[in-house]
C-alpha positions as CSV (number, residue, x, y, z in Angstrom):
1,M,0.3,0.1,0.0
2,L,1.4,3.3,-0.9
3,A,1.6,6.3,1.6
4,K,-0.2,9.3,0.6
5,K,2.5,12.1,1.3
6,R,0.8,15.7,2.8
7,K,2.1,18.7,3.9
8,F,1.3,20.3,7.3
9,S,2.4,23.8,8.7
10,A,4.7,23.9,11.7
11,I,4.9,27.0,14.3
12,V,8.1,27.0,15.8
13,Y,9.0,29.1,19.0
14,R,11.5,29.4,21.7
15,E,10.8,28.6,25.2
16,E,14.0,29.0,27.4
17,D,16.3,27.0,25.8
18,M,14.3,24.7,23.8
19,Y,12.2,25.1,20.6
20,V,9.2,24.3,20.6
21,A,7.4,22.6,17.2
22,F,3.5,22.9,16.9
23,C,1.2,21.5,14.1
24,P,-2.1,23.3,14.3
25,E,-3.2,21.0,11.6
26,V,-2.8,17.8,13.6
27,G,-2.6,19.1,17.1
28,T,0.9,17.3,17.6
29,A,3.5,19.2,19.2
30,S,7.5,18.5,20.0
31,Q,10.6,20.1,21.2
32,G,14.3,20.1,20.5
33,R,17.3,22.0,21.5
34,T,17.6,23.4,17.9
35,I,14.8,24.0,15.2
36,E,16.0,21.2,13.0
37,S,15.6,18.8,15.7
38,A,12.4,20.0,17.0
39,L,11.1,20.1,13.6
40,K,12.4,16.3,13.3
41,N,10.5,15.6,16.7
42,L,7.6,17.0,15.4
43,R,7.4,15.0,12.1
44,E,8.1,11.5,13.9
45,A,5.3,12.6,16.3
46,T,3.0,13.6,13.7
47,E,3.8,10.4,11.2
48,L,3.2,8.4,14.6
49,Y,-0.1,10.0,15.3
50,L,-1.5,9.4,12.0
51,E,-0.4,5.8,11.6
52,D,-3.6,5.0,14.0
């Protein structure tokens, strides 16, 4: 079965010493010490959420 590729928005903001990434379309959020790691973690969290 082929997976559909979908694009979602990401809002990234700094909170103390971490970056928080939030996907408003799905409602998932994650964090990381860099913007790149916050986005990577958000991508993983969103993929896991959409698997169900």
